[in-house]
Every structure is written in C-alpha cells, then in structure tokens.
MINU-736082 format. One line per field, with one value per atom (N, C-alpha, C): residue number from 1; x, y, z; atom name. Coordinates in pm, 1 decimal, padded with zeros to 6 digits, m for minus. Each point is the difference from the previous one (the first is absolute). Layout:
REM residues N
pos	NUM;...
u	X;...
v	Y;...
w	Z;...
site	CA;...
END
This chain:
REM residues 144
pos	1;1;1;2;2;2;3;3;3;4;4;4;5;5;5;6;6;6;7;7;7;8;8;8;9;9;9;10;10;10;11;11;11;12;12;12;13;13;13;14;14;14;15;15;15;16;16;16;17;17;17;18;18;18;19;19;19;20;20;20;21;21;21;22;22;22;23;23;23;24;24;24;25;25;25;26;26;26;27;27;27;28;28;28;29;29;29;30;30;30;31;31;31;32;32;32;33;33;33;34;34;34;35;35;35;36;36;36;37;37;37;38;38;38;39;39;39;40;40;40;41;41;41;42;42;42;43;43;43;44;44;44;45;45;45;46;46;46;47;47;47;48;48;48;49;49;49;50;50;50;51;51;51;52;52;52;53;53;53;54;54;54;55;55;55;56;56;56;57;57;57;58;58;58;59;59;59;60;60;60;61;61;61;62;62;62;63;63;63;64;64;64;65;65;65;66;66;66;67;67;67;68;68;68;69;69;69;70;70;70;71;71;71;72;72;72;73;73;73;74;74;74;75;75;75;76;76;76;77;77;77;78;78;78;79;79;79;80;80;80;81;81;81;82;82;82;83;83;83;84;84;84;85;85;85;86;86;86;87;87;87;88;88;88;89;89;89;90;90;90;91;91;91;92;92;92;93;93;93;94;94;94;95;95;95;96;96;96;97;97;97;98;98;98;99;99;99;100;100;100;101;101;101;102;102;102;103;103;103;104;104;104;105;105;105;106;106;106;107;107;107;108;108;108;109;109;109;110;110;110;111;111;111;112;112;112;113;113;113;114;114;114;115;115;115;116;116;116;117;117;117;118;118;118;119;119;119;120;120;120;121;121;121;122;122;122;123;123;123;124;124;124;125;125;125;126;126;126;127;127;127;128;128;128;129;129;129;130;130;130;131;131;131;132;132;132;133;133;133;134;134;134;135;135;135;136;136;136;137;137;137;138;138;138;139;139;139;140;140;140;141;141;141;142;142;142;143;143;143;144;144;144
u	m03772.1;00065.5;00151.7;00050.7;00143.3;00053.0;m00080.6;00040.5;00011.1;m00095.7;00001.8;00124.3;00028.1;00115.8;00128.4;00002.5;00119.8;00017.9;m00116.7;00011.7;00039.7;m00044.8;00029.8;00152.5;00047.9;00146.3;00083.5;m00037.2;00069.9;m00006.6;m00112.6;m00013.5;00087.9;m00001.5;00083.0;00141.0;00040.5;00139.4;00049.2;m00095.1;00036.6;00020.3;m00091.2;00020.8;00121.2;00036.3;00119.3;00122.4;00002.5;00108.7;00020.9;m00113.8;00003.5;00054.3;m00039.1;00040.8;00147.7;00046.7;00141.5;00077.2;m00048.5;00069.6;00010.5;m00100.0;00004.5;00091.6;00003.8;00094.9;00141.5;00028.5;00130.8;00043.3;m00090.4;00025.9;00025.7;m00067.2;00019.0;00137.0;00037.4;00128.4;00112.0;m00017.1;00101.1;m00000.8;m00119.8;m00006.1;00041.0;00000.2;00028.6;00152.6;00072.4;00150.4;00056.4;00107.4;00067.0;00141.4;00078.7;00135.9;00084.1;m00055.4;00070.9;m00057.1;m00086.5;m00060.5;00036.2;00069.9;00045.5;m00072.8;m00066.8;m00072.0;00093.5;00045.4;00096.5;m00071.2;00063.4;m00060.8;00050.1;00129.1;00061.6;00128.3;00057.2;00120.7;00111.7;00023.6;00106.7;m00020.9;m00125.3;m00037.5;00032.5;m00033.6;00029.0;00146.0;00080.2;00141.9;00061.6;m00041.4;00054.1;m00032.3;m00117.8;m00043.4;00092.5;00017.6;00082.8;00143.2;00053.2;00138.5;00013.1;m00096.8;00010.8;m00056.0;m00092.3;m00065.2;00102.7;m00025.5;00085.8;m00085.8;m00120.0;m00088.5;m00043.4;m00024.3;m00060.7;m00141.1;m00049.4;m00136.0;m00067.4;m00130.7;m00084.7;m00042.6;00012.0;m00057.3;m00132.2;m00108.3;m00129.5;m00037.3;00003.8;m00045.2;m00149.5;m00082.5;m00145.6;m00068.6;m00131.0;m00084.8;m00128.5;m00055.4;m00120.4;m00119.0;00001.9;m00115.1;00017.2;00108.1;00033.9;m00051.9;m00100.2;m00059.0;00096.1;00085.0;00098.0;00092.3;00030.3;00090.7;m00070.2;m00134.0;m00079.1;00001.6;m00003.1;m00001.4;00137.5;00099.1;00137.5;00059.3;m00040.7;00063.5;m00014.8;m00122.7;m00015.4;00079.4;00008.7;00080.0;00145.6;00056.1;00138.6;00025.8;m00090.7;00014.7;00001.6;m00094.3;m00009.8;00128.8;00062.5;00115.6;00114.1;00010.4;00113.4;m00012.7;m00129.4;m00015.0;00034.7;m00029.5;00025.2;00154.3;00080.6;00141.3;00066.5;m00079.5;00047.5;00128.2;m00001.5;00105.7;00118.5;m00003.4;00106.0;00000.1;m00125.7;m00013.6;m00086.5;00001.2;m00077.2;m00084.8;m00102.5;m00080.8;00012.0;00041.3;00010.7;m00110.6;m00089.7;m00104.7;00021.8;m00034.5;00014.5;m00135.1;m00066.6;m00125.9;00038.5;m00021.5;00046.4;m00070.6;m00116.3;m00067.9;00062.4;00049.6;00074.0;00142.2;00058.7;00141.8;00020.3;m00058.8;00009.1;00140.8;00080.3;00136.3;00085.6;m00019.5;00068.2;m00045.6;m00130.3;m00055.9;00064.3;00008.0;00057.5;00142.1;00074.8;00141.4;00023.4;m00096.5;00011.6;m00046.5;m00052.3;m00045.4;m00132.2;m00086.1;m00134.4;m00088.0;m00058.8;m00090.7;m00138.8;m00011.0;m00131.4;m00001.3;m00122.2;m00015.7;m00080.8;00023.8;00111.5;00136.7;00106.0;00131.5;00074.0;00060.5;00081.2;00146.6;00084.4;00140.8;00049.6;00084.5;00058.4;00148.2;00036.7;00122.2;00080.7;00126.3;00088.5;00061.0;00051.4;00066.7;00105.7;00012.7;00093.4;m00060.6;m00128.1;m00066.6;00016.2;00036.2;00013.6;m00135.1;m00057.3;m00124.4;00024.0;m00069.6;00019.0;m00118.3;m00119.2;m00109.5;m00116.3;m00070.6;m00113.3;m00118.1;m00108.8;m00130.4;m00108.1;m00071.1;m00107.0;m00131.6;m00096.0;m00137.9;m00022.7;m00121.4;m00043.3;00072.1;00019.3;00047.8;m00070.2;m00032.5;m00063.6;00109.0;m00052.4;00092.2;00108.7;m00031.2;00092.9;00105.4;m00034.3;00097.1;00093.0;m00049.0;00077.8;00094.0;m00049.2;00084.6;00120.1;m00035.1;00103.8;00103.2;m00045.6;00093.1;00089.3;m00056.7;00077.0;00106.7;m00040.5;00094.2;00114.9;m00038.0;00101.2;00089.6;m00058.7;00078.7;00049.8;m00056.7;00032.6;00061.4;m00039.7;00038.2;00087.2;00025.0;00075.2;00146.1;00041.6;00134.5;m00002.1;m00109.8;m00005.2;m00039.3
v	m00056.5;00078.6;m00014.0;m00003.2;m00012.8;m00135.7;m00105.7;m00131.4;00000.9;00061.0;00014.5;00075.2;00103.3;00085.0;m00082.0;m00073.5;m00085.9;m00106.2;m00061.5;m00100.2;00064.7;00123.9;00065.6;00026.8;00054.9;00027.6;m00120.7;m00109.8;m00133.5;m00046.5;00019.1;m00036.5;00086.0;00124.4;00093.9;m00030.8;m00015.2;m00030.1;m00127.0;m00102.9;m00123.7;00014.6;00069.4;00029.0;00078.9;00099.0;00078.9;m00088.0;m00094.2;m00083.6;m00092.9;m00044.0;m00076.8;00073.1;00119.8;00090.9;00027.2;00036.1;00024.5;m00123.0;m00111.9;m00129.4;m00027.2;00030.9;m00018.6;00095.5;00127.4;00091.9;m00034.2;m00053.8;m00048.4;m00109.9;m00093.3;m00119.5;00049.4;00102.6;00043.0;00065.2;00088.2;00058.6;m00099.7;m00107.3;m00106.3;m00082.1;m00031.0;m00082.8;00072.1;00130.6;00079.6;00019.2;m00058.0;00017.0;m00064.0;00048.2;m00054.8;m00040.3;m00038.1;m00031.3;00116.1;00122.3;00122.3;00057.7;m00076.1;00050.3;m00102.1;00046.4;m00085.1;00040.2;m00089.5;00021.4;m00044.6;00088.6;m00027.8;m00079.2;m00111.5;m00086.9;00024.2;00038.5;00027.6;00086.5;00036.3;00088.7;m00061.7;m00132.3;m00063.7;00003.3;m00019.6;00004.3;00140.5;00098.7;00137.3;00030.9;m00041.6;00023.6;m00071.2;m00122.4;m00079.8;00064.1;00054.0;00068.4;00127.4;00076.3;00120.1;m00031.8;m00106.6;m00033.4;m00064.1;m00077.4;m00080.9;00060.4;00095.9;00048.4;00075.4;m00016.7;00073.8;00105.4;00017.9;00100.4;00102.3;00122.2;00098.9;m00039.6;00040.2;m00039.1;00104.1;m00013.4;00079.7;m00085.2;00049.8;m00063.6;00064.0;m00078.2;00051.6;m00056.0;00090.9;m00040.2;00041.1;m00099.0;00019.3;m00078.2;00018.6;m00084.7;m00028.8;m00108.5;m00048.7;00101.5;00065.5;00086.7;00143.8;00024.3;00135.5;00032.2;00090.3;00039.7;00048.0;00092.8;00044.4;m00114.2;m00088.4;m00111.4;m00094.2;m00018.8;m00079.6;00058.1;00128.2;00072.5;m00004.9;00014.3;00017.5;m00140.8;m00105.6;m00135.5;m00031.4;00006.5;m00032.1;00094.4;00123.6;00098.8;m00036.3;m00043.2;m00038.2;m00125.5;m00093.5;m00124.1;00034.1;00083.8;00038.6;00067.6;00090.7;00071.3;m00099.2;m00092.4;m00100.1;m00089.4;m00044.2;m00085.7;00073.7;00123.0;00083.6;00014.1;m00018.8;00013.9;m00132.6;m00105.8;m00122.2;m00057.6;m00006.3;m00060.0;00087.5;00130.2;00084.5;00043.9;m00007.9;00033.0;m00106.0;m00002.7;m00095.0;00080.5;m00063.6;00053.9;m00100.2;00057.7;m00081.0;00050.5;m00089.4;00036.5;m00047.5;00090.4;m00027.4;00031.0;m00096.2;00025.0;00038.2;00124.9;00060.3;m00068.1;m00054.1;m00066.3;m00136.9;m00068.0;m00126.7;00014.6;00113.1;00021.3;00137.0;00025.0;00131.4;00042.0;m00095.0;00030.8;00048.6;m00070.0;00045.3;00136.4;00024.2;00132.2;00105.5;m00033.9;00094.5;00026.1;m00098.7;00012.7;00086.7;m00004.5;00080.9;00147.9;00021.4;00131.7;00040.6;m00096.6;00020.5;00053.6;00114.6;00060.3;00015.4;m00005.8;00020.1;m00090.3;m00039.0;m00093.0;00069.2;m00035.0;m00090.6;00081.9;m00072.4;00059.5;m00079.7;00070.9;m00062.7;00040.9;m00097.1;00026.6;m00043.5;00092.2;m00035.9;m00039.4;m00123.2;m00057.2;m00045.1;00035.1;m00042.1;m00138.4;m00071.8;m00127.0;00011.5;m00096.6;00009.6;00055.7;00031.9;00050.0;00147.1;00080.4;00140.1;00070.5;00053.7;00067.6;00137.3;00039.3;00133.3;00095.4;m00050.3;00093.9;m00067.7;00084.9;m00047.1;00083.9;m00060.7;00068.2;m00048.8;00089.8;m00035.7;00048.0;m00094.6;00034.9;m00052.8;00021.7;m00046.3;00087.6;m00062.2;00073.7;m00070.1;00082.0;m00057.4;m00060.7;m00065.0;m00073.6;00092.8;00118.3;00088.3;00044.6;00023.3;00033.2;m00121.8;m00116.4;m00119.9;m00018.5;00011.9;m00012.7;00104.2;00122.0;00103.3;m00034.2;m00045.7;m00042.3;m00116.7;m00096.8;m00112.9;00045.3;00085.3;00047.2;00084.6;00082.9;00090.9;m00077.1;m00090.5;m00067.3;m00138.9;m00064.9;m00138.5;m00024.3;00070.9;m00025.7;00111.2;00109.9;00106.8;m00050.2;00024.4;m00042.6;m00140.4;m00070.1;m00132.9;00006.0
w	02031.7;m00093.0;00010.7;00122.0;00030.6;m00052.8;00013.4;m00047.1;m00157.4;m00058.4;m00152.9;m00043.6;00070.5;m00034.8;00016.5;00101.2;00030.5;m00107.5;m00043.2;m00105.7;m00134.0;m00026.1;m00118.0;m00000.5;00108.6;00009.6;m00021.8;00066.5;m00023.8;m00140.8;m00063.3;m00145.1;m00088.3;00019.8;m00079.1;00025.7;00124.5;00033.6;m00063.7;00001.8;m00061.1;m00150.7;m00065.3;m00143.1;m00033.2;00087.2;m00027.1;00019.9;00092.9;00019.1;m00126.5;m00049.3;m00124.9;m00111.4;m00021.1;m00108.5;00020.1;00118.2;00027.8;m00030.3;00039.4;m00021.4;m00156.3;m00076.6;m00141.8;m00062.5;00043.8;m00052.2;00032.9;00117.5;00035.2;m00089.6;m00021.1;m00084.7;m00141.5;m00051.6;m00130.6;m00007.7;00087.7;00006.2;m00003.3;00079.8;00012.7;m00125.1;m00059.5;m00117.8;m00127.8;00003.2;m00113.5;m00014.2;00089.0;m00010.0;m00119.6;m00045.2;m00112.3;00041.9;m00092.3;00030.9;00043.7;m00019.3;00036.9;00130.2;00059.5;00132.8;00109.3;00099.7;00108.5;00132.6;00054.0;00126.9;00117.1;00083.9;00105.1;00111.1;00038.0;00101.2;00140.4;00011.0;00128.9;m00017.3;00108.7;m00006.9;m00075.9;00015.8;m00073.1;m00155.5;m00038.5;m00140.3;m00052.2;00072.7;m00043.5;m00011.7;00098.0;m00001.4;m00120.3;m00023.3;m00109.6;m00129.0;m00015.9;m00128.9;m00014.3;00103.3;m00007.8;m00049.9;00047.2;m00031.1;m00136.3;m00046.9;m00114.4;m00129.9;00018.2;m00123.8;m00090.4;m00128.8;m00102.7;m00071.7;00045.8;m00068.5;00101.0;m00049.4;00095.5;00035.1;00108.1;00043.0;00089.2;00002.7;00086.2;00114.0;00124.7;00115.9;00030.0;00003.2;00038.9;00133.4;00101.3;00136.4;00013.0;00024.3;m00005.8;00113.2;00009.4;00092.1;m00075.6;00031.8;m00073.7;00031.4;00115.0;00037.0;m00061.3;m00060.3;m00042.8;m00138.0;m00007.3;m00125.8;m00109.3;00028.3;m00100.4;m00047.0;00096.2;m00039.0;m00102.7;00016.4;m00090.8;m00136.9;m00005.0;m00129.8;m00066.2;00081.2;m00048.2;m00052.3;00065.7;m00037.2;m00140.0;m00063.2;m00138.5;m00094.3;00044.2;m00082.4;m00002.7;00118.6;00006.5;m00081.7;00007.7;m00077.8;m00152.6;m00039.0;m00137.3;m00052.5;00082.4;m00036.0;m00011.8;00090.7;00005.7;m00127.5;m00028.7;m00117.0;m00129.4;m00009.8;m00117.7;m00022.9;00099.8;m00012.0;m00033.6;m00029.9;m00057.9;00067.9;00134.2;00073.5;00036.3;m00034.8;00036.4;00147.2;00062.6;00142.5;00058.2;00133.4;00080.2;00102.0;00049.1;00111.6;00114.5;00110.7;00129.5;00090.2;00045.7;00091.0;00140.5;00094.8;00140.1;00067.2;00059.5;00070.6;00139.6;00039.1;00127.8;00120.3;m00026.0;00113.2;00026.6;m00103.7;00019.2;00043.7;m00038.0;00027.7;00062.7;00121.8;00058.1;00041.3;00038.0;00040.0;m00119.9;m00112.6;m00125.1;m00041.9;00004.8;m00042.2;00098.4;00128.4;00094.9;m00026.5;m00033.6;m00030.7;m00123.1;m00090.7;m00122.6;00028.3;00114.2;00040.3;m00054.5;m00029.7;m00056.7;00116.7;m00031.4;00101.9;m00060.9;m00132.0;m00068.3;m00116.1;m00046.3;m00108.5;m00118.2;m00114.8;m00045.5;00001.3;00013.7;m00010.4;m00108.6;m00091.5;m00109.0;00019.0;m00022.9;m00006.1;m00136.6;m00057.8;m00131.3;00025.1;m00039.7;00037.7;m00122.5;m00000.3;m00104.7;00034.2;m00096.8;00033.2;00105.7;00079.9;00115.9;00117.7;m00001.5;00117.4;00026.6;m00105.7;00026.5;m00011.1;00115.8;00002.4;m00057.9;m00104.8;m00060.1;00010.6;00034.8;00014.7;00074.9;00077.6;00078.1;m00032.7;m00018.8;m00026.0;00097.0;00062.3;00090.6;m00052.8;m00006.4;m00041.3;m00134.2;m00049.0;m00130.9;m00112.4;m00115.0;m00124.0;m00111.2;m00098.0;m00120.2;m00096.3;m00103.1;m00087.4;m00061.5;m00043.7;m00067.4;00103.8;00123.2;00103.4;00029.0;00008.2;00019.2;m00116.4;m00123.1;m00113.7;m00004.2;00044.8;00010.0;00109.8;00111.7;00107.1;m00048.2;m00061.2;m00047.6;m00099.0;m00093.2;m00099.9;00067.7;00090.2;00064.6;00095.2;00079.3;00111.9;m00029.7;m00097.8;m00018.5;m00140.6;m00102.2;m00137.2;m00062.4;00073.9;m00054.1;m00034.6;m00117.4;m00043.3;m00059.5;m00009.8;m00054.0;m00146.7
site	N;CA;C;N;CA;C;N;CA;C;N;CA;C;N;CA;C;N;CA;C;N;CA;C;N;CA;C;N;CA;C;N;CA;C;N;CA;C;N;CA;C;N;CA;C;N;CA;C;N;CA;C;N;CA;C;N;CA;C;N;CA;C;N;CA;C;N;CA;C;N;CA;C;N;CA;C;N;CA;C;N;CA;C;N;CA;C;N;CA;C;N;CA;C;N;CA;C;N;CA;C;N;CA;C;N;CA;C;N;CA;C;N;CA;C;N;CA;C;N;CA;C;N;CA;C;N;CA;C;N;CA;C;N;CA;C;N;CA;C;N;CA;C;N;CA;C;N;CA;C;N;CA;C;N;CA;C;N;CA;C;N;CA;C;N;CA;C;N;CA;C;N;CA;C;N;CA;C;N;CA;C;N;CA;C;N;CA;C;N;CA;C;N;CA;C;N;CA;C;N;CA;C;N;CA;C;N;CA;C;N;CA;C;N;CA;C;N;CA;C;N;CA;C;N;CA;C;N;CA;C;N;CA;C;N;CA;C;N;CA;C;N;CA;C;N;CA;C;N;CA;C;N;CA;C;N;CA;C;N;CA;C;N;CA;C;N;CA;C;N;CA;C;N;CA;C;N;CA;C;N;CA;C;N;CA;C;N;CA;C;N;CA;C;N;CA;C;N;CA;C;N;CA;C;N;CA;C;N;CA;C;N;CA;C;N;CA;C;N;CA;C;N;CA;C;N;CA;C;N;CA;C;N;CA;C;N;CA;C;N;CA;C;N;CA;C;N;CA;C;N;CA;C;N;CA;C;N;CA;C;N;CA;C;N;CA;C;N;CA;C;N;CA;C;N;CA;C;N;CA;C;N;CA;C;N;CA;C;N;CA;C;N;CA;C;N;CA;C;N;CA;C;N;CA;C;N;CA;C;N;CA;C;N;CA;C;N;CA;C;N;CA;C;N;CA;C;N;CA;C;N;CA;C;N;CA;C;N;CA;C;N;CA;C;N;CA;C;N;CA;C;N;CA;C;N;CA;C;N;CA;C;N;CA;C;N;CA;C;N;CA;C;N;CA;C;N;CA;C;N;CA;C;N;CA;C;N;CA;C;N;CA;C;N;CA;C;N;CA;C;N;CA;C
END
C-alpha cells in the first residue's frame, strides 16, 4: 500500500509540474510588446531609467495561486490601454535578491511606477480587474 501511495504521489507531482510548466510557458508566451519580463538586476535598472511610459511591476512566483490568477488580468488591462502603460514582470524565485531589494514580503506584489522610476503605489495580494483598472487610472494615468 505504501509503494502504491508513493507512486501515486510521484505521478501527481509529475503532472502538477507539467501543468505549472505549461502555465509558466503560457504566461511567458502571452507577453506582448507592452509586457517586459525582467531577466536580471541590470535589465531592471535599465528599464527604470529608460522607460518613457508609466508601468506596473508584477512580482510573482510560478507556484503562487493568486499570482497565476492576477497575471492574465494585468496583461488584459495593459493591452486595453493601447501602449499607454507597460507591465514589467519579475519572477521572485529567479530573482530573489531583486525581490528582496524591492521589499517584497508576500506575493503577488504590484508596484505602480511613473516614468523616470518614481514608485507611486504598492499593492500586495490579488486584485480583480476593476480594482486594477482603478489603481491604473489613479496612480498611472491621472492627469493624462
């Protein structure tokens, strides 16, 4: 019985890894020209200095359920704004030092950033589309 349970656990774990891998690939492949996936600290600093658009930073992890739900919502909101804002994604498992420097203690964490790297708002946890739209309007597009 113990061997059968062990095989079942390994089988389920294997399937979950494949599902997580597919979800990660979908998130990465669903990126558009307005979604930037940060590769390292230098890439992040360069984007902060050079961007001319306001943007949302999404600090997430592949294993985080709320992150998986929030990612497509963020992409949808960014797409709806037709290039007025960008989405910058940071995988906290791949870049733990950067996440730490940003003060991330829980996932998902969003930062709303004006051009020139001015951080104007931080949101921790899941938010539905209407909340994200309100935050974008208030913190990124107000006055435009």
